[in-house]
N, C-alpha and C positions, 0 to 999 in steps of 0.2 A: 606441399600437401597441407590443406587447411588444419587438420588435426595436430600435426606436428608444430605448425606455426602457433596455434593456440596454446599448446603445452609449453612451448618455449617462452611465450609472452607471460604466461602465468608464473613460470620460474623466475623470469626477470622481475615481476612485481614483488615476489618474495625477496629478491636481491635488493630492490629499492628499499624495502622495509629495513633490511640489515644495514644498508648504506645510511639510512636516516639515523639509526641507532648509534653508529660509530662516528657520525659527522654532525652531531646535534649542535655543536657550537658554531658552525658556519653561519654567517649572517644571511646568506642566500639559500639556506637549506630548504625553506618552504617552496620557493620557486623551482628549485631543482626537482624536488619530489613530485610536485603537482604537474610540472611539465613532462616529466618522465611518465607519469600516469596517463596523461593525455595521449602521448605517443603510443604506449603499449595498449591502451584501450582502443585506439584507432586501429591498430593492427589486429586486435581480437575481433573488432567489428568487421574488418575486411575478411578475416578468416571465416566469419559466420556467413557472409553474403557471397563468397566466392562460389561460382557455379561448380558443382562437383559432378564428375563423370558417373559416380555411383551414388545412390541415395544415402548409404551408410558407410562411414569410415570407422574402423576400430583399430586399437593397438593395446598392447599390454606392457607395463613397465615393471621391472624387477624390484619393486618396492613393496612395502607393507608386509603382510603375512607371507612367509616363504612358499607355502603350498597354494596360495591364491594369487598373489601379485596384485597389481592395481590395473584394472581394466578401464579404458576410456573409449568413448564412442561419440560421434557426431552424426546426427540425422536431422531431418527437417524440423523436428520439434526443438531439439537442443540448439540447433543453429538459430532458430527464431529467438529463443530466450537469451542466447549468447549475444545476439544483436541488441536486444532490449537492455540487457545489463550494461553493456559497454557503451552504448549510446548515452545512457544515463551517467556512466562513469566519465565519459569525455566532458559532458556538460558540467558535472559537479566539480571535476578537477579544474576546468577553466574558470568556473566561478570562484573556486577556492584560491586561485592565484591572487585575486583582489581581496577576498575575504580574509586571507591569512594575515594581512596587515593589522587586523583587529583581534587576532587570537592572543589571548593572555598567556597560555601555556602551549606553544606549538609542539613541543616534544611529548605532550600527552596525546597528540593526534597523529603526527607524521609517521611514527613507526607502525601504527596499526591501520592506517588508511589504505596503503597498497595491499596489506595482508587481507583486509576485508574484501577488496576487489578480487584478489586471487581466490579466496575461499568461495565466493559466489560463483565464479567461473568453473572451479573444479566440481562443485555440486552438479552443475548442468552437464558436464562432460563425463561424470562418473558412470561406469557400466557394471558396477558390482556393489553389493551392500556395504562392504567394508570401506571402500573409497568414498561412497556417498556419505556414510555416517561420520567418517573422520573429517571430511571437508565440511559437513554440516556443523560439527562442533567447532571447527576452526573458524568458520564464518561467525558463529554465535559468540565465541570468545573475543574475536577481534572487534565485533560491533559492541559488545559489552564494555570493552576498554574505551571505546570512543564515546559511549554514553557517559562514562565517568570522567570525561575530559575536564569538566569543571567540578572536580571531586570535593572542593571545599564547601559546596552548597549541600546542606543536609537533604534537601528535596531531590537533588541529583543522585545522592548516595542511595536514597530509598528507591529511586527509579532503577538504578543499576541492580539493586538487590532483587526487586520484583522481576526484572527482566531475566536475571540469571536463574531464578527459580522456575519461571515459565519455560525458559529455554531448556533447562534440564528435564522438566516434565515432558516437554514435547519430544526431546531426544530419546527418553525412555520409551515413550509410545512407539516411536519409529524403530527402535531396537527390537521391541517385541513384535512389531509388524513384520520386519525382515526375518526374525527368528521363525515365525510361523510360516512365512513364505519359503524359507530354506529347508524347513523340515528336519528330520533326523539325519538326512544325508548330508546336510550342511553345504549344499550347492548354492553359494551366495552370489555367483555371477548372474547378471540379469538374463543372459541367454539361457542358462539352465532353468531359471525360475519361469521364463516364458514357456518352456517346453514341458514343464512338470504338470501333472494333473492336480486339480484342486477341488476339494469337496466344497459344497455350497456354504456350509457353516464356517469353514475356514476362510473362504473368500469374504464373507460378511464381516468376520472378525478383523481381518486385515484392512478392509475398507474403513471400518470404524476407527481402528488404531491410526490409519493414515490420515483420516480426517482430523483426529485429535492432534497428531504430531505436526502435520503441515498447517492445520488451522491455527494452532497456537503461535506459529511463526508468522502467519499471514495476518493475524489479528481478527480471526473469525470469532464472533460472539458464541458462547460466553467465555472464550479464551483470550479476550482482547485486553485484559486489565493492564498489561504491561505497556501497551502501545501508547496510550495517552500520557504516560509518565516518561517513557524513554525518548520519544521523538522530540519533545520540547527540551529535554536535558542535553541532547547532543548538539554539536555545532550545526549550523543551518545546512551546510553542504552534505554533512553526514546524515542529517534528518531527511534530506531529499533522496539520498541513496537508500536509506532504510525503507522509506515509503515507496519510492519509485522503482527500486530494484530488488531489495531483499525480500519484500513481501511477494514479488513475482517469482523468486526462486522457490518459495513455498508452493505457489500455484503450480509451477513446473513439476515439483515433486508429487503433488496429488495427481496431476495428469499422467505422469509416468507410471504410477502405481495403478490407478483406477482404469485407465484406458489401454495400458500396455501389459503390465506384468500379471494382472489378475485374469486376463483372458476375456471371453465373451461375458457381458454383464447380464444381470437379472434386472427386471423393471424396477424393483424396489431400491436398487442402488442409487437412483437419482433422488430419492425422497430426502435423505439426510442432507446432501449438499444444497438442495433447494430450500429446505426448511431453515437450516442455519444461515444460509446466505440471505434469505429474506429478512430474518431476524436481525442479522448484522447490518443490513442496509438501513432498516428503520431505526435501530438503536443508535447506530453511528451518526445518522443525520440529526436525530433528535438531540443528542448530546452536543453535536457540533453547533447547532442553532443557538444554544444558550451559553456557549463559552465566551469568556472575555479575553482569555489568553489566545493570541493569534496563532501560535504554533500548536497549541493544544486543540484549537478548532480544526486546523488542518489534519492533525493526527486522527481525530474522530471521523473526519471526512474520508480518510483512508479506509477505515473500517466499513463505511458505507460502500465504497467502490469495490472493495474485496468481496463484499456480499453480492454485488451485481455479478461479478465474475463467477462466483460459485453457483449462483442461480442458473447462469447459462450453462455451466458444466453439468449441473444436475439434469437440466433439460436434455443435453446431448446424450447423457447416459440413458435416460428414459427412452428417447427416440431410437438410439442404437439398439437397445435391448428388444425393441419391437420391430426391428428391421426397416425403420423409416430413415433411409440413408440421407436424403436431401434435407429434411428438417434437422437431423442430427448434425449435419455439416453446417447448417446455418447457425445453430446454437453454439457449436464448437468454434466456428469462425468469429462469431460475435464475442465470445469469451476472450480469444486471443487478441482480437482488435481492441477490446477494452483494456487488456493488459498493456498493450503498446500505448494507447491513448493516455491511460492514467500515469504511466511513467513520464510522459511529456508534461502534461499540465500540472501534475502535483509537484514536479521538480521546479517549474516556474514559480509556483505559489510559495514553496519553501524558500526559494532564492529571494523572492520579494519580501517575505517575512524577515529573512536575515538582513536584507538591506534596510528595512524599517528599524530593526533592532539596533543595527550599527549606527544608523543616522540619529536615532532619538534616545536610545538606551531604554526603550519601553516595548513590552509585548502586550500590555493591557490596552485593548482598543478603546476602553472607556476614557483613557487619558490622551488619546490621539485625536486627530482630526485636521483637515485642511492641508494634508501632506501633498496633495496634488500640485500645490503652488511651489513648494520647495523641492519636490521629487517628481517632476512631470514624467520623466522616462520610466521610472519604476512604477508610477501609478498606471501608465498606459499598459505596460506589460503585465502587471498584476490584474488589471481589468481584463486583458485578453485571456489570461489563465482562468479567471473567474467565469467568463463566458463559456470557455471550453468545458470546464468541470460541471457547469450548470446545465450541460446538454442542450445548448442553444445553437441553432444553425447560424452560420455555415461552418463552424469549427468541428473538430473531430469527435468531441464527446457526444454530440447529437447522433452521429452515424452509428456508433457501436451500441448505444442504448436503444436506438430505433430498431436495430437488428435484433436485439434481445426481445423487444416487444413483438417483433414480427414472428420470432420463434414461439413466443407464448401464444400468439393467435393461431398457431398450427396445432395446439394441444388437443383440440377435439378429435384429431385423428388417432390419439392414443386409446387403446382398447380398455385399459384398466380404469374402473370408476374412481378409485382412489386418486389416480393422477388427474382424471378429469375434474375432480373437485379441488385438488391441491393447487394445480397450476394457475387457474384463474385467481385464487386467493393470493398466490405469490405475485401475480401480475398487478393486482390492486395495491399490494404493499410496495412494489417497486414504483408504481405511479405516484403514490403518496410520497415516497422517498425522493423522487425526482423533483416534485414540487417544493418540498421542504429544502432540498439542496439548493435550488435557485434562490429561495428566500435567505438561506444561510449566507450565500456569497454576496447577495445584495447588501445584507447587513455588514459583512466583513469589509467590503470595499467602501461602501458609503460612509460608515462610521470612521474608518481609518483615514481615508483620503479626501473626503468631501467635507463641507461645512467649515467650521472654524476650530482651531486648536482648543481642546476642552480643558487642558491643564498644561502647565509649563513642564518641559521635558529636561532631563539632565544635559542634553546636548542640543546644539543648533542643527535642525534638519538640513540634509544635503542629499543630492542624488547619489546613486551608487557609482562605483568606479566603472571604467570601460570594460574590464574583463567580466564583471558581473552582469552589466547591461548586455554585453555581447552574448553571454551564455543564455540569458533569458530570451533575448530576441531570436536567437537561433532555434530554440525550442518552440517559441510561439510561431515561427515560420513553418516548422514541421507540423504543428497543430493545424494551421490553415491549409497546408498542402494536403494533409490526410483528410481534412473535411471537404476540400474541393475535389480531390481526386482519390476517393476511397477505393475505386475499382482496382487501382494498382496494388494496394496493400491487401485487398481481399484475394486477388489472384496469387499473391505471394504466400498467403496463409493456406490456400486451398490444398497444396500437396500434403501439408500436415493433417488437414481434415480427412483427406483420402486415406492416409495411412492409419489414422487412429479411430475413425468412425465409419470407414468404408464408403464414404461418399464425398461429394464436393458441390459447392454452389456452382450455378452456371458461370461460364467464363465471362467475367464482367467487361473485359476489354473488347468483346465482340458486340456489346450493346452500344447503340448510337448515342451521340451527344454526351458521352462520358457519364451516363446515368448508371445507377446500380439497381438491380432487381434481385432480391433475396431468393425467390423461387421462380417467378416468371413476370414479365412486364405486364401481363394482363391482370395480375393480382395486386402488386404494389411496386413502386419504384421511387427513387429519390435522385435528384440532380443537384449537387452542391453548387455547381457553377451558376445554374439558373437562379437558385435561391440567393446567392451572393450578389448576382447582378441586380436582382429585384431589390435587395436591401440597399445597395448603393444608389440605385435610381430613385427609390422612395426617399432616402435620407437627403440626397442632394437636391432632388426636386422640391421637397418640402422646404428646405432652406432657401432655395431660390425664390419660391412663391412668397414666403414670409418676408424676406428682405425687400422684394420688389413692390409688394402690394400693402405691406403694413403701413398704416398712416404715420406712425412715429418711429424714429430711429431707436437704436438700442441705448439704454441709459442705466446707470448704476445708482443704487440707493443703499443706505445703511440697512443692516439686518433689522427686522421688525418682529414684534410679537403682538398679534391681535390688533394691528394698526398702530401700536406704540413702538417707538425706537427702543430696542433693548440691547445694550452693549454687552451683556453678560453671555458668554458661551454656554453657561449652564442651562439656558433655556432651550438648547437644541435637543432634538430627539436623541436619546442615548441608546447604546446597544442593549441594555436591559429592557428599556421601553419597547424596542423593536421585538424582542423575544418574549415579551410578557403574554401576548395572546396564546402562543404555543405552550408556554410554561403553565398557564392556567388551565388550558383545555386538556393537554396530554401529560402534563408534568406530574400530577399525582400518581398516575399509573406507571409512567415510564421511569421517573427518577425521584419519586417520593418528595416532590417539591413542597416546601412549607413556607408560608408567608406570615410574618409577625409584624403588625403595625403598632408602633408605640406613639399614640397621639396625645399630646399634652392637654391638660384640662384648661378651660377658659381662665385666662389670667396668668397662666404659667408662661415663662419666657423661653423655656428650652425648646429646641427644634423637634419636629416630628421625625421619626425614624422608621424606615421600612427595612426589615431584615428578611432575606430570602435564603433558605437552606436547601441545598440540593444534594442528594445521595445517589450512589450507584447501587441499585438493589442487588445486582449480581455479585458485587464485591461484598456487600453487607451480609447477604443471606447465604452465600456459598463459600467465598474465599476467606472471609474473616473468621467463621467458625472453624474452618480447616486450620488456619494459622494458629488460633488459640489451642486447638487440639494438639498440634505438633509441638508448640511451645510447652504445653502441659506435660506431654509425654517425655520431651527432652529433659524437662526439669526433674521428672520422676526418675529417669534413667541416670541422672547425674550422680546418684548415689553409688553407681557401679565404679566410679573413679576412686572410691575410698575403701574398697574391699581389701581384706588381707589375702596373702598368697594362698592360704588354705581355702578361703571362700572362692577365689578365682578357679582353683583346680576343681572344686566341687561343682561350680557352675559349668565348666567345660565338660566334666564327666556327665552331668545331667543332660546337657545338650546333645552329647554323643549318643547316649541311650535313647533319647527322644527320636533322633534321626534314624537310628537303627530300627526302632519300632515302626516308624513310618515306612521305611523301605520294606520291612517284612510284611506289612499290611498291603 
């Protein structure tokens, strides 16, 4: 039975964590742990894709609270996310076998890595609020421990602190949301919550709390401040899991609450996810475009892609509320398709960043360059991931984003004028984000791998090991397959769309030539195979014509600058130069960019200096004042530690009287 197989594998993952704790001195402990994780994640993936005779499987374990127990459930939605999580887990564990040779403190990672995988899986299978919240906190604490793997670095300790605070804040919001859903009766199993009647104000409150709780874990702006700190601090395979899998667990939680537990939606439910999703997409890509830290660039890019997913989910809610089943199914399918796609290509990119870091000891792309010569395999795979995340055909990123835009083009059918005005504005924001995203990854790949080395690195660059290359190549193959044959994945997602929005896209397997048509072939369609064939024909045809008819053969010459040979790599286009137009046009509004030019006077021999200061307005104007207020209050309350026994008794008595008065009123 798939559900029992999944629960057994999750228990085994916890057992692997315990094994790592008690056998930490073994020289081969890393390989044992990561290979065990590969096998267990494969079994969990199989449990997710096994055809089930019934759509829903449930069970109850005699654990947790005695009168509630722990309820577990697998349906089409949880099976999809189970497959996404464990596919990412297989790839990350395979990559980690080679990456583990470079880990300085493996026992800071090994006990928590299988526990992190187990926590994510339990969240997806949970069928009551108690199990969901316990698994959510377990996942958060395990990932927090992994963020602090390199705890000797002060910046990593700050990242862990901010992450723990945001995780606690999100968990509090979810606790309040489930408390409102359970009501005074305290029926916290999801089946009872589904059957209960809900007042409109209560549903709106729960939706807002769920968006805060899940959005803080997913990295939805303005709750994203932890993500650019935590992802670079964690080991690269953990960063890939946090970005490719953990953020998707948060998406799953939002879908479960908004599309399942709350019942039929109102049209305004879609406004918040669309608004915050569009803001996240634009903020994320703007900050990604100006980053010099390669892993921080990828972290901000995750914020952008999570924004795209929430825009699609908001559209699905709006269409569902108005009884437009097919457009709702299109938006919902596009959201899940992008969830799957992002888990693939973002894992490739984090693996590539880890390979660059191991090979050079550098994450600052301003100090890199020319790595395509020393790391050709890594460069090719990183390029493939960059093409996919830039939404360029024929890879998978294009298909899901194209489907989101197709759903946006159906928005004139919505009757509410607020949505008629909002959705086109969201579409323009996504279009701008898509263009900036392509520029961001042109910059990331070009500066890192092309040109000449801009500075000497602590290590001699070399290509990644076979395990790392294999994990990246496998994921890139899946990106290509999902881009060329998207109809197979769309038809796989359609049962979930039918259950949660009441409609499905047309059966794509019945369309000729493996094309996909979101609504009907007469409106719009896309054929990845034909696009791929055209790209290959154009590329090889152009190469043949140039080689055959060009009067001179290929020749090499030294690098030059305005016609003069220039041996210095400093004359190359830098990452800051590439981002300068965006920084100057949008930087003042988006991230308070300031440029200060120190130009020496005539006759002075000192060099000119250009200093650029960039701030996060959301952190400076929202989180920093809150932090100062908390610290100030804590400092003021610190005096309570030095009261006498009589003063403590008086304080308790006063509090008791105050509470009795409140109850009486």
